C-alpha positions as CSV (number, residue, x, y, z in Angstrom):
1,X,3.4,-26.5,2.2
2,X,3.6,-23.3,0.7
3,X,5.0,-22.1,-2.1
4,X,6.0,-18.2,-3.4
5,X,5.7,-17.1,-6.8
6,X,5.8,-13.7,-8.9
7,X,2.7,-13.0,-10.6
8,X,4.2,-13.4,-13.9
9,X,5.1,-17.1,-13.3
10,X,1.9,-17.7,-11.6
11,X,-0.1,-16.6,-15.2
12,X,1.4,-19.5,-16.7
13,X,0.8,-22.0,-14.3
14,X,-2.3,-20.9,-12.7
15,X,-4.6,-23.8,-13.4
16,X,-2.1,-26.1,-11.5
17,X,-1.3,-23.7,-9.0
18,X,-5.7,-23.7,-8.2
19,X,-5.4,-27.2,-8.0
20,X,-2.6,-27.5,-5.6
21,X,-4.5,-24.6,-3.5
22,X,-7.7,-26.8,-3.4
23,X,-6.9,-30.5,-3.4
24,X,-3.7,-30.4,-1.5
25,X,-4.4,-27.5,0.8
26,X,-1.2,-25.5,-0.1
27,X,-1.1,-22.1,0.6
28,X,0.3,-20.3,-3.0
29,X,1.8,-16.5,-2.2
30,X,1.7,-14.1,-5.3
31,X,4.5,-11.8,-5.3
32,X,4.7,-8.4,-7.2
33,X,8.0,-7.0,-7.3
34,X,9.1,-9.0,-4.3
35,X,6.2,-8.5,-2.2
36,X,3.1,-10.4,-1.4
37,X,0.4,-9.5,-3.5
38,X,-2.3,-12.4,-2.9
39,X,-2.7,-16.0,-1.5
40,X,-4.4,-18.7,-2.8
41,X,-6.0,-21.1,-0.4
42,X,-8.7,-24.1,-0.1
43,X,-12.0,-22.2,0.6
44,X,-12.5,-24.4,3.5
45,X,-9.4,-23.3,5.0
46,X,-10.5,-19.7,4.2
47,X,-13.9,-20.6,5.9
48,X,-12.1,-22.2,8.9
49,X,-9.8,-18.9,9.4
50,X,-12.9,-16.8,9.2
51,X,-14.7,-18.9,11.5
52,X,-11.8,-18.8,13.8
53,X,-11.4,-14.8,13.8
54,X,-15.3,-14.6,14.3
55,X,-14.8,-16.6,17.7
56,X,-11.8,-14.5,19.1
57,X,-13.8,-11.5,18.4
58,X,-16.7,-12.6,19.8
59,X,-14.7,-14.0,22.9
60,X,-12.9,-11.0,23.3
61,X,-16.3,-8.7,23.3
62,X,-17.5,-11.1,26.1
63,X,-14.6,-10.8,28.5
64,X,-15.4,-9.0,31.5
65,X,-15.7,-5.5,31.6
66,X,-15.9,-5.3,28.0
67,X,-19.5,-6.1,27.2
68,X,-21.4,-3.2,25.6
69,X,-24.7,-2.6,26.0
70,X,-27.6,-0.2,24.2
71,X,-30.5,0.8,25.7
72,X,-33.7,-0.4,24.4
73,X,-35.1,3.1,23.5
74,X,-31.8,3.9,21.5
75,X,-32.4,0.3,19.9
76,X,-36.1,1.1,18.5
77,X,-34.6,4.9,17.5
78,X,-32.1,3.3,15.3
79,X,-34.5,0.7,13.5
80,X,-37.2,3.6,13.3
81,X,-39.4,2.2,15.6
82,X,-41.7,4.6,17.5
83,X,-41.7,4.6,21.3
84,X,-44.0,2.3,22.9
85,X,-47.1,4.2,24.9
86,X,-47.2,2.4,28.3
87,X,-51.0,1.5,29.3
């Protein structure tokens, strides 16, 4: 379930809105002048959304033809490591 409230109204009920978001896993959208300004969600739900996004980004990078590589010398240079001498 989700609910939408103006910020001014949400101020008066903030403690109960946080409780609803955290325990009932409701999404509470706060609006400012009728436009969405923020969303209260359960921290676990946020973590799940972030994990899903990270997985989708990883899968997109691994798609055929999209793998980016960096030569070893460039990596060492970016890390400020001296070039190895061959012996």
